[in-house]
mmCIF entry with sequence, helices, sheets and N, C-alpha, C, O atoms, coordinates in Angstrom:
data_MODEL
# 
_entry.id   MODEL 
# 
_entity.id                         1 
_entity.type                       polymer 
_entity.pdbx_number_of_molecules   1 
# 
_entity_poly.entity_id                      1 
_entity_poly.type                           'polypeptide(L)' 
_entity_poly.nstd_linkage                   no 
_entity_poly.nstd_monomer                   no 
_entity_poly.pdbx_seq_one_letter_code       MKKKIISYAILLLAVVFIIVGVMQSGYQDTLRRAAVVCLECVGIG 
_entity_poly.pdbx_seq_one_letter_code_can   MKKKIISYAILLLAVVFIIVGVMQSGYQDTLRRAAVVCLECVGIG 
_entity_poly.pdbx_strand_id                 A 
# 
loop_
_entity_poly_seq.entity_id 
_entity_poly_seq.num 
_entity_poly_seq.mon_id 
_entity_poly_seq.hetero 
1 1  MET n 
1 2  LYS n 
1 3  LYS n 
1 4  LYS n 
1 5  ILE n 
1 6  ILE n 
1 7  SER n 
1 8  TYR n 
1 9  ALA n 
1 10 ILE n 
1 11 LEU n 
1 12 LEU n 
1 13 LEU n 
1 14 ALA n 
1 15 VAL n 
1 16 VAL n 
1 17 PHE n 
1 18 ILE n 
1 19 ILE n 
1 20 VAL n 
1 21 GLY n 
1 22 VAL n 
1 23 MET n 
1 24 GLN n 
1 25 SER n 
1 26 GLY n 
1 27 TYR n 
1 28 GLN n 
1 29 ASP n 
1 30 THR n 
1 31 LEU n 
1 32 ARG n 
1 33 ARG n 
1 34 ALA n 
1 35 ALA n 
1 36 VAL n 
1 37 VAL n 
1 38 CYS n 
1 39 LEU n 
1 40 GLU n 
1 41 CYS n 
1 42 VAL n 
1 43 GLY n 
1 44 ILE n 
1 45 GLY n 
# 
_struct_asym.id          A 
_struct_asym.entity_id   1 
# 
loop_
_struct_conf.conf_type_id 
_struct_conf.id 
_struct_conf.pdbx_PDB_helix_id 
_struct_conf.beg_label_comp_id 
_struct_conf.beg_label_asym_id 
_struct_conf.beg_label_seq_id 
_struct_conf.pdbx_beg_PDB_ins_code 
_struct_conf.end_label_comp_id 
_struct_conf.end_label_asym_id 
_struct_conf.end_label_seq_id 
_struct_conf.pdbx_end_PDB_ins_code 
_struct_conf.beg_auth_comp_id 
_struct_conf.beg_auth_asym_id 
_struct_conf.beg_auth_seq_id 
_struct_conf.end_auth_comp_id 
_struct_conf.end_auth_asym_id 
_struct_conf.end_auth_seq_id 
_struct_conf.pdbx_PDB_helix_class 
_struct_conf.details 
_struct_conf.pdbx_PDB_helix_length 
HELX_P HELX_P1 AA1 LYS A 2  ? MET A 23 ? LYS A 2  MET A 23 1 ? 22 
HELX_P HELX_P2 AA2 GLY A 26 ? VAL A 42 ? GLY A 26 VAL A 42 1 ? 17 
# 
_struct_conf_type.id          HELX_P 
_struct_conf_type.criteria    ? 
_struct_conf_type.reference   ? 
# 
loop_
_atom_site.group_PDB 
_atom_site.id 
_atom_site.type_symbol 
_atom_site.label_atom_id 
_atom_site.label_alt_id 
_atom_site.label_comp_id 
_atom_site.label_asym_id 
_atom_site.label_entity_id 
_atom_site.label_seq_id 
_atom_site.pdbx_PDB_ins_code 
_atom_site.Cartn_x 
_atom_site.Cartn_y 
_atom_site.Cartn_z 
_atom_site.occupancy 
_atom_site.B_iso_or_equiv 
_atom_site.pdbx_formal_charge 
_atom_site.auth_seq_id 
_atom_site.auth_comp_id 
_atom_site.auth_asym_id 
_atom_site.auth_atom_id 
_atom_site.pdbx_PDB_model_num 
ATOM 1   N N  . MET A 1 1  ? 123.734 136.437 62.817 1.00 0.00 ? 1  MET A N  1 
ATOM 2   C CA . MET A 1 1  ? 123.560 135.059 63.298 1.00 0.00 ? 1  MET A CA 1 
ATOM 3   C C  . MET A 1 1  ? 123.552 135.076 64.829 1.00 0.00 ? 1  MET A C  1 
ATOM 4   O O  . MET A 1 1  ? 122.737 134.396 65.453 1.00 0.00 ? 1  MET A O  1 
ATOM 5   N N  . LYS A 1 2  ? 124.445 135.840 65.426 1.00 0.00 ? 2  LYS A N  1 
ATOM 6   C CA . LYS A 1 2  ? 124.533 135.849 66.894 1.00 0.00 ? 2  LYS A CA 1 
ATOM 7   C C  . LYS A 1 2  ? 123.224 136.474 67.473 1.00 0.00 ? 2  LYS A C  1 
ATOM 8   O O  . LYS A 1 2  ? 122.688 136.030 68.488 1.00 0.00 ? 2  LYS A O  1 
ATOM 9   N N  . LYS A 1 3  ? 122.762 137.498 66.783 1.00 0.00 ? 3  LYS A N  1 
ATOM 10  C CA . LYS A 1 3  ? 121.516 138.180 67.225 1.00 0.00 ? 3  LYS A CA 1 
ATOM 11  C C  . LYS A 1 3  ? 120.327 137.199 67.196 1.00 0.00 ? 3  LYS A C  1 
ATOM 12  O O  . LYS A 1 3  ? 119.472 137.219 68.081 1.00 0.00 ? 3  LYS A O  1 
ATOM 13  N N  . LYS A 1 4  ? 120.293 136.390 66.215 1.00 0.00 ? 4  LYS A N  1 
ATOM 14  C CA . LYS A 1 4  ? 119.189 135.396 66.125 1.00 0.00 ? 4  LYS A CA 1 
ATOM 15  C C  . LYS A 1 4  ? 119.238 134.390 67.240 1.00 0.00 ? 4  LYS A C  1 
ATOM 16  O O  . LYS A 1 4  ? 118.200 134.018 67.786 1.00 0.00 ? 4  LYS A O  1 
ATOM 17  N N  . ILE A 1 5  ? 120.434 133.938 67.594 1.00 0.00 ? 5  ILE A N  1 
ATOM 18  C CA . ILE A 1 5  ? 120.564 132.987 68.702 1.00 0.00 ? 5  ILE A CA 1 
ATOM 19  C C  . ILE A 1 5  ? 120.145 133.617 70.015 1.00 0.00 ? 5  ILE A C  1 
ATOM 20  O O  . ILE A 1 5  ? 119.484 132.968 70.826 1.00 0.00 ? 5  ILE A O  1 
ATOM 21  N N  . ILE A 1 6  ? 120.515 134.868 70.241 1.00 0.00 ? 6  ILE A N  1 
ATOM 22  C CA . ILE A 1 6  ? 120.134 135.537 71.470 1.00 0.00 ? 6  ILE A CA 1 
ATOM 23  C C  . ILE A 1 6  ? 118.613 135.709 71.526 1.00 0.00 ? 6  ILE A C  1 
ATOM 24  O O  . ILE A 1 6  ? 118.014 135.549 72.589 1.00 0.00 ? 6  ILE A O  1 
ATOM 25  N N  . SER A 1 7  ? 117.988 136.033 70.394 1.00 0.00 ? 7  SER A N  1 
ATOM 26  C CA . SER A 1 7  ? 116.557 136.215 70.334 1.00 0.00 ? 7  SER A CA 1 
ATOM 27  C C  . SER A 1 7  ? 115.858 134.858 70.696 1.00 0.00 ? 7  SER A C  1 
ATOM 28  O O  . SER A 1 7  ? 114.915 134.845 71.488 1.00 0.00 ? 7  SER A O  1 
ATOM 29  N N  . TYR A 1 8  ? 116.310 133.777 70.135 1.00 0.00 ? 8  TYR A N  1 
ATOM 30  C CA . TYR A 1 8  ? 115.716 132.483 70.444 1.00 0.00 ? 8  TYR A CA 1 
ATOM 31  C C  . TYR A 1 8  ? 115.916 132.073 71.855 1.00 0.00 ? 8  TYR A C  1 
ATOM 32  O O  . TYR A 1 8  ? 115.027 131.464 72.450 1.00 0.00 ? 8  TYR A O  1 
ATOM 33  N N  . ALA A 1 9  ? 117.089 132.390 72.441 1.00 0.00 ? 9  ALA A N  1 
ATOM 34  C CA . ALA A 1 9  ? 117.388 132.085 73.833 1.00 0.00 ? 9  ALA A CA 1 
ATOM 35  C C  . ALA A 1 9  ? 116.439 132.840 74.746 1.00 0.00 ? 9  ALA A C  1 
ATOM 36  O O  . ALA A 1 9  ? 115.904 132.269 75.696 1.00 0.00 ? 9  ALA A O  1 
ATOM 37  N N  . ILE A 1 10 ? 116.222 134.155 74.459 1.00 0.00 ? 10 ILE A N  1 
ATOM 38  C CA . ILE A 1 10 ? 115.296 134.906 75.297 1.00 0.00 ? 10 ILE A CA 1 
ATOM 39  C C  . ILE A 1 10 ? 113.866 134.410 75.156 1.00 0.00 ? 10 ILE A C  1 
ATOM 40  O O  . ILE A 1 10 ? 113.126 134.375 76.139 1.00 0.00 ? 10 ILE A O  1 
ATOM 41  N N  . LEU A 1 11 ? 113.473 134.034 73.971 1.00 0.00 ? 11 LEU A N  1 
ATOM 42  C CA . LEU A 1 11 ? 112.138 133.461 73.760 1.00 0.00 ? 11 LEU A CA 1 
ATOM 43  C C  . LEU A 1 11 ? 111.983 132.179 74.546 1.00 0.00 ? 11 LEU A C  1 
ATOM 44  O O  . LEU A 1 11 ? 110.970 131.986 75.218 1.00 0.00 ? 11 LEU A O  1 
ATOM 45  N N  . LEU A 1 12 ? 112.959 131.307 74.475 1.00 0.00 ? 12 LEU A N  1 
ATOM 46  C CA . LEU A 1 12 ? 112.896 130.034 75.223 1.00 0.00 ? 12 LEU A CA 1 
ATOM 47  C C  . LEU A 1 12 ? 112.841 130.287 76.738 1.00 0.00 ? 12 LEU A C  1 
ATOM 48  O O  . LEU A 1 12 ? 112.093 129.618 77.451 1.00 0.00 ? 12 LEU A O  1 
ATOM 49  N N  . LEU A 1 13 ? 113.605 131.218 77.209 1.00 0.00 ? 13 LEU A N  1 
ATOM 50  C CA . LEU A 1 13 ? 113.587 131.560 78.629 1.00 0.00 ? 13 LEU A CA 1 
ATOM 51  C C  . LEU A 1 13 ? 112.247 132.110 79.080 1.00 0.00 ? 13 LEU A C  1 
ATOM 52  O O  . LEU A 1 13 ? 111.781 131.813 80.180 1.00 0.00 ? 13 LEU A O  1 
ATOM 53  N N  . ALA A 1 14 ? 111.616 132.933 78.205 1.00 0.00 ? 14 ALA A N  1 
ATOM 54  C CA . ALA A 1 14 ? 110.305 133.482 78.529 1.00 0.00 ? 14 ALA A CA 1 
ATOM 55  C C  . ALA A 1 14 ? 109.243 132.334 78.577 1.00 0.00 ? 14 ALA A C  1 
ATOM 56  O O  . ALA A 1 14 ? 108.369 132.324 79.443 1.00 0.00 ? 14 ALA A O  1 
ATOM 57  N N  . VAL A 1 15 ? 109.344 131.413 77.661 1.00 0.00 ? 15 VAL A N  1 
ATOM 58  C CA . VAL A 1 15 ? 108.368 130.281 77.683 1.00 0.00 ? 15 VAL A CA 1 
ATOM 59  C C  . VAL A 1 15 ? 108.575 129.424 78.950 1.00 0.00 ? 15 VAL A C  1 
ATOM 60  O O  . VAL A 1 15 ? 107.608 128.967 79.560 1.00 0.00 ? 15 VAL A O  1 
ATOM 61  N N  . VAL A 1 16 ? 109.834 129.215 79.333 1.00 0.00 ? 16 VAL A N  1 
ATOM 62  C CA . VAL A 1 16 ? 110.065 128.469 80.509 1.00 0.00 ? 16 VAL A CA 1 
ATOM 63  C C  . VAL A 1 16 ? 109.494 129.134 81.749 1.00 0.00 ? 16 VAL A C  1 
ATOM 64  O O  . VAL A 1 16 ? 108.896 128.468 82.594 1.00 0.00 ? 16 VAL A O  1 
ATOM 65  N N  . PHE A 1 17 ? 109.679 130.476 81.865 1.00 0.00 ? 17 PHE A N  1 
ATOM 66  C CA . PHE A 1 17 ? 109.146 131.205 82.980 1.00 0.00 ? 17 PHE A CA 1 
ATOM 67  C C  . PHE A 1 17 ? 107.597 131.194 82.980 1.00 0.00 ? 17 PHE A C  1 
ATOM 68  O O  . PHE A 1 17 ? 106.980 131.127 84.043 1.00 0.00 ? 17 PHE A O  1 
ATOM 69  N N  . ILE A 1 18 ? 107.000 131.257 81.831 1.00 0.00 ? 18 ILE A N  1 
ATOM 70  C CA . ILE A 1 18 ? 105.534 131.179 81.710 1.00 0.00 ? 18 ILE A CA 1 
ATOM 71  C C  . ILE A 1 18 ? 105.044 129.804 82.200 1.00 0.00 ? 18 ILE A C  1 
ATOM 72  O O  . ILE A 1 18 ? 104.084 129.720 82.967 1.00 0.00 ? 18 ILE A O  1 
ATOM 73  N N  . ILE A 1 19 ? 105.703 128.741 81.755 1.00 0.00 ? 19 ILE A N  1 
ATOM 74  C CA . ILE A 1 19 ? 105.309 127.396 82.206 1.00 0.00 ? 19 ILE A CA 1 
ATOM 75  C C  . ILE A 1 19 ? 105.467 127.237 83.674 1.00 0.00 ? 19 ILE A C  1 
ATOM 76  O O  . ILE A 1 19 ? 104.607 126.645 84.327 1.00 0.00 ? 19 ILE A O  1 
ATOM 77  N N  . VAL A 1 20 ? 106.549 127.751 84.229 1.00 0.00 ? 20 VAL A N  1 
ATOM 78  C CA . VAL A 1 20 ? 106.766 127.623 85.693 1.00 0.00 ? 20 VAL A CA 1 
ATOM 79  C C  . VAL A 1 20 ? 105.700 128.420 86.460 1.00 0.00 ? 20 VAL A C  1 
ATOM 80  O O  . VAL A 1 20 ? 105.216 127.966 87.496 1.00 0.00 ? 20 VAL A O  1 
ATOM 81  N N  . GLY A 1 21 ? 105.347 129.568 85.971 1.00 0.00 ? 21 GLY A N  1 
ATOM 82  C CA . GLY A 1 21 ? 104.315 130.376 86.595 1.00 0.00 ? 21 GLY A CA 1 
ATOM 83  C C  . GLY A 1 21 ? 102.950 129.710 86.580 1.00 0.00 ? 21 GLY A C  1 
ATOM 84  O O  . GLY A 1 21 ? 102.206 129.757 87.560 1.00 0.00 ? 21 GLY A O  1 
ATOM 85  N N  . VAL A 1 22 ? 102.634 129.089 85.449 1.00 0.00 ? 22 VAL A N  1 
ATOM 86  C CA . VAL A 1 22 ? 101.350 128.401 85.343 1.00 0.00 ? 22 VAL A CA 1 
ATOM 87  C C  . VAL A 1 22 ? 101.327 127.195 86.261 1.00 0.00 ? 22 VAL A C  1 
ATOM 88  O O  . VAL A 1 22 ? 100.297 126.911 86.873 1.00 0.00 ? 22 VAL A O  1 
ATOM 89  N N  . MET A 1 23 ? 102.443 126.474 86.374 1.00 0.00 ? 23 MET A N  1 
ATOM 90  C CA . MET A 1 23 ? 102.509 125.317 87.236 1.00 0.00 ? 23 MET A CA 1 
ATOM 91  C C  . MET A 1 23 ? 102.359 125.677 88.701 1.00 0.00 ? 23 MET A C  1 
ATOM 92  O O  . MET A 1 23 ? 101.865 124.868 89.487 1.00 0.00 ? 23 MET A O  1 
ATOM 93  N N  . GLN A 1 24 ? 102.778 126.886 89.087 1.00 0.00 ? 24 GLN A N  1 
ATOM 94  C CA . GLN A 1 24 ? 102.705 127.296 90.441 1.00 0.00 ? 24 GLN A CA 1 
ATOM 95  C C  . GLN A 1 24 ? 101.447 128.107 90.722 1.00 0.00 ? 24 GLN A C  1 
ATOM 96  O O  . GLN A 1 24 ? 101.323 128.705 91.791 1.00 0.00 ? 24 GLN A O  1 
ATOM 97  N N  . SER A 1 25 ? 100.529 128.135 89.790 1.00 0.00 ? 25 SER A N  1 
ATOM 98  C CA . SER A 1 25 ? 99.273  128.896 89.868 1.00 0.00 ? 25 SER A CA 1 
ATOM 99  C C  . SER A 1 25 ? 99.485  130.404 90.076 1.00 0.00 ? 25 SER A C  1 
ATOM 100 O O  . SER A 1 25 ? 98.680  131.057 90.741 1.00 0.00 ? 25 SER A O  1 
ATOM 101 N N  . GLY A 1 26 ? 100.539 130.942 89.521 1.00 0.00 ? 26 GLY A N  1 
ATOM 102 C CA . GLY A 1 26 ? 100.770 132.306 89.597 1.00 0.00 ? 26 GLY A CA 1 
ATOM 103 C C  . GLY A 1 26 ? 99.792  133.176 88.847 1.00 0.00 ? 26 GLY A C  1 
ATOM 104 O O  . GLY A 1 26 ? 99.600  134.342 89.192 1.00 0.00 ? 26 GLY A O  1 
ATOM 105 N N  . TYR A 1 27 ? 99.176  132.623 87.829 1.00 0.00 ? 27 TYR A N  1 
ATOM 106 C CA . TYR A 1 27 ? 98.185  133.341 87.075 1.00 0.00 ? 27 TYR A CA 1 
ATOM 107 C C  . TYR A 1 27 ? 96.946  133.646 87.887 1.00 0.00 ? 27 TYR A C  1 
ATOM 108 O O  . TYR A 1 27 ? 96.275  134.650 87.649 1.00 0.00 ? 27 TYR A O  1 
ATOM 109 N N  . GLN A 1 28 ? 96.641  132.801 88.829 1.00 0.00 ? 28 GLN A N  1 
ATOM 110 C CA . GLN A 1 28 ? 95.442  133.043 89.651 1.00 0.00 ? 28 GLN A CA 1 
ATOM 111 C C  . GLN A 1 28 ? 95.630  134.262 90.554 1.00 0.00 ? 28 GLN A C  1 
ATOM 112 O O  . GLN A 1 28 ? 94.697  135.042 90.742 1.00 0.00 ? 28 GLN A O  1 
ATOM 113 N N  . ASP A 1 29 ? 96.830  134.429 91.113 1.00 0.00 ? 29 ASP A N  1 
ATOM 114 C CA . ASP A 1 29 ? 97.099  135.626 91.929 1.00 0.00 ? 29 ASP A CA 1 
ATOM 115 C C  . ASP A 1 29 ? 97.023  136.859 91.101 1.00 0.00 ? 29 ASP A C  1 
ATOM 116 O O  . ASP A 1 29 ? 96.481  137.870 91.547 1.00 0.00 ? 29 ASP A O  1 
ATOM 117 N N  . THR A 1 30 ? 97.559  136.813 89.882 1.00 0.00 ? 30 THR A N  1 
ATOM 118 C CA . THR A 1 30 ? 97.566  137.965 88.988 1.00 0.00 ? 30 THR A CA 1 
ATOM 119 C C  . THR A 1 30 ? 96.141  138.328 88.637 1.00 0.00 ? 30 THR A C  1 
ATOM 120 O O  . THR A 1 30 ? 95.755  139.496 88.674 1.00 0.00 ? 30 THR A O  1 
ATOM 121 N N  . LEU A 1 31 ? 95.368  137.318 88.296 1.00 0.00 ? 31 LEU A N  1 
ATOM 122 C CA . LEU A 1 31 ? 93.990  137.568 87.899 1.00 0.00 ? 31 LEU A CA 1 
ATOM 123 C C  . LEU A 1 31 ? 93.165  138.153 89.062 1.00 0.00 ? 31 LEU A C  1 
ATOM 124 O O  . LEU A 1 31 ? 92.344  139.048 88.863 1.00 0.00 ? 31 LEU A O  1 
ATOM 125 N N  . ARG A 1 32 ? 93.398  137.633 90.267 1.00 0.00 ? 32 ARG A N  1 
ATOM 126 C CA . ARG A 1 32 ? 92.683  138.119 91.426 1.00 0.00 ? 32 ARG A CA 1 
ATOM 127 C C  . ARG A 1 32 ? 93.046  139.571 91.702 1.00 0.00 ? 32 ARG A C  1 
ATOM 128 O O  . ARG A 1 32 ? 92.161  140.380 91.979 1.00 0.00 ? 32 ARG A O  1 
ATOM 129 N N  . ARG A 1 33 ? 94.332  139.920 91.634 1.00 0.00 ? 33 ARG A N  1 
ATOM 130 C CA . ARG A 1 33 ? 94.752  141.296 91.873 1.00 0.00 ? 33 ARG A CA 1 
ATOM 131 C C  . ARG A 1 33 ? 94.205  142.219 90.773 1.00 0.00 ? 33 ARG A C  1 
ATOM 132 O O  . ARG A 1 33 ? 93.789  143.341 91.061 1.00 0.00 ? 33 ARG A O  1 
ATOM 133 N N  . ALA A 1 34 ? 94.204  141.767 89.554 1.00 0.00 ? 34 ALA A N  1 
ATOM 134 C CA . ALA A 1 34 ? 93.700  142.585 88.484 1.00 0.00 ? 34 ALA A CA 1 
ATOM 135 C C  . ALA A 1 34 ? 92.217  142.863 88.684 1.00 0.00 ? 34 ALA A C  1 
ATOM 136 O O  . ALA A 1 34 ? 91.753  143.978 88.442 1.00 0.00 ? 34 ALA A O  1 
ATOM 137 N N  . ALA A 1 35 ? 91.489  141.876 89.116 1.00 0.00 ? 35 ALA A N  1 
ATOM 138 C CA . ALA A 1 35 ? 90.010  142.068 89.347 1.00 0.00 ? 35 ALA A CA 1 
ATOM 139 C C  . ALA A 1 35 ? 89.792  143.046 90.450 1.00 0.00 ? 35 ALA A C  1 
ATOM 140 O O  . ALA A 1 35 ? 88.878  143.866 90.369 1.00 0.00 ? 35 ALA A O  1 
ATOM 141 N N  . VAL A 1 36 ? 90.590  142.997 91.479 1.00 0.00 ? 36 VAL A N  1 
ATOM 142 C CA . VAL A 1 36 ? 90.463  143.942 92.631 1.00 0.00 ? 36 VAL A CA 1 
ATOM 143 C C  . VAL A 1 36 ? 90.744  145.379 92.162 1.00 0.00 ? 36 VAL A C  1 
ATOM 144 O O  . VAL A 1 36 ? 90.015  146.311 92.504 1.00 0.00 ? 36 VAL A O  1 
ATOM 145 N N  . VAL A 1 37 ? 91.826  145.538 91.364 1.00 0.00 ? 37 VAL A N  1 
ATOM 146 C CA . VAL A 1 37 ? 92.172  146.860 90.865 1.00 0.00 ? 37 VAL A CA 1 
ATOM 147 C C  . VAL A 1 37 ? 91.060  147.383 89.995 1.00 0.00 ? 37 VAL A C  1 
ATOM 148 O O  . VAL A 1 37 ? 90.697  148.555 90.091 1.00 0.00 ? 37 VAL A O  1 
ATOM 149 N N  . CYS A 1 38 ? 90.511  146.538 89.146 1.00 0.00 ? 38 CYS A N  1 
ATOM 150 C CA . CYS A 1 38 ? 89.432  146.947 88.235 1.00 0.00 ? 38 CYS A CA 1 
ATOM 151 C C  . CYS A 1 38 ? 88.196  147.348 88.985 1.00 0.00 ? 38 CYS A C  1 
ATOM 152 O O  . CYS A 1 38 ? 87.547  148.337 88.643 1.00 0.00 ? 38 CYS A O  1 
ATOM 153 N N  . LEU A 1 39 ? 87.859  146.583 90.014 1.00 0.00 ? 39 LEU A N  1 
ATOM 154 C CA . LEU A 1 39 ? 86.669  146.915 90.802 1.00 0.00 ? 39 LEU A CA 1 
ATOM 155 C C  . LEU A 1 39 ? 86.869  148.171 91.597 1.00 0.00 ? 39 LEU A C  1 
ATOM 156 O O  . LEU A 1 39 ? 85.927  148.947 91.760 1.00 0.00 ? 39 LEU A O  1 
ATOM 157 N N  . GLU A 1 40 ? 88.080  148.407 92.108 1.00 0.00 ? 40 GLU A N  1 
ATOM 158 C CA . GLU A 1 40 ? 88.378  149.663 92.802 1.00 0.00 ? 40 GLU A CA 1 
ATOM 159 C C  . GLU A 1 40 ? 88.259  150.881 91.883 1.00 0.00 ? 40 GLU A C  1 
ATOM 160 O O  . GLU A 1 40 ? 87.778  151.950 92.259 1.00 0.00 ? 40 GLU A O  1 
ATOM 161 N N  . CYS A 1 41 ? 88.733  150.646 90.643 1.00 0.00 ? 41 CYS A N  1 
ATOM 162 C CA . CYS A 1 41 ? 88.656  151.711 89.642 1.00 0.00 ? 41 CYS A CA 1 
ATOM 163 C C  . CYS A 1 41 ? 87.233  152.137 89.351 1.00 0.00 ? 41 CYS A C  1 
ATOM 164 O O  . CYS A 1 41 ? 86.954  153.319 89.151 1.00 0.00 ? 41 CYS A O  1 
ATOM 165 N N  . VAL A 1 42 ? 86.325  151.151 89.328 1.00 0.00 ? 42 VAL A N  1 
ATOM 166 C CA . VAL A 1 42 ? 84.934  151.427 89.038 1.00 0.00 ? 42 VAL A CA 1 
ATOM 167 C C  . VAL A 1 42 ? 84.238  151.966 90.285 1.00 0.00 ? 42 VAL A C  1 
ATOM 168 O O  . VAL A 1 42 ? 83.222  152.653 90.186 1.00 0.00 ? 42 VAL A O  1 
ATOM 169 N N  . GLY A 1 43 ? 84.777  151.657 91.435 1.00 0.00 ? 43 GLY A N  1 
ATOM 170 C CA . GLY A 1 43 ? 84.196  152.196 92.695 1.00 0.00 ? 43 GLY A CA 1 
ATOM 171 C C  . GLY A 1 43 ? 83.411  151.142 93.457 1.00 0.00 ? 43 GLY A C  1 
ATOM 172 O O  . GLY A 1 43 ? 82.747  151.455 94.445 1.00 0.00 ? 43 GLY A O  1 
ATOM 173 N N  . ILE A 1 44 ? 83.482  149.918 93.014 1.00 0.00 ? 44 ILE A N  1 
ATOM 174 C CA . ILE A 1 44 ? 82.718  148.841 93.666 1.00 0.00 ? 44 ILE A CA 1 
ATOM 175 C C  . ILE A 1 44 ? 83.519  148.236 94.822 1.00 0.00 ? 44 ILE A C  1 
ATOM 176 O O  . ILE A 1 44 ? 82.956  147.967 95.883 1.00 0.00 ? 44 ILE A O  1 
ATOM 177 N N  . GLY A 1 45 ? 84.815  148.020 94.634 1.00 0.00 ? 45 GLY A N  1 
ATOM 178 C CA . GLY A 1 45 ? 85.663  147.316 95.597 1.00 0.00 ? 45 GLY A CA 1 
ATOM 179 C C  . GLY A 1 45 ? 86.222  148.212 96.544 1.00 0.00 ? 45 GLY A C  1 
ATOM 180 O O  . GLY A 1 45 ? 86.964  147.789 97.431 1.00 0.00 ? 45 GLY A O  1 
# 
């Protein structure tokens, strides 16, 4: 029972952090950096 409560608490915390990140446009920074890394890997960037 205690394990289940901890699992749900961690899940809720993760969802809260995801929502906060989306509200602060954190995903755009991550997407931009991922694109740069990908282009560097191919040799374009």
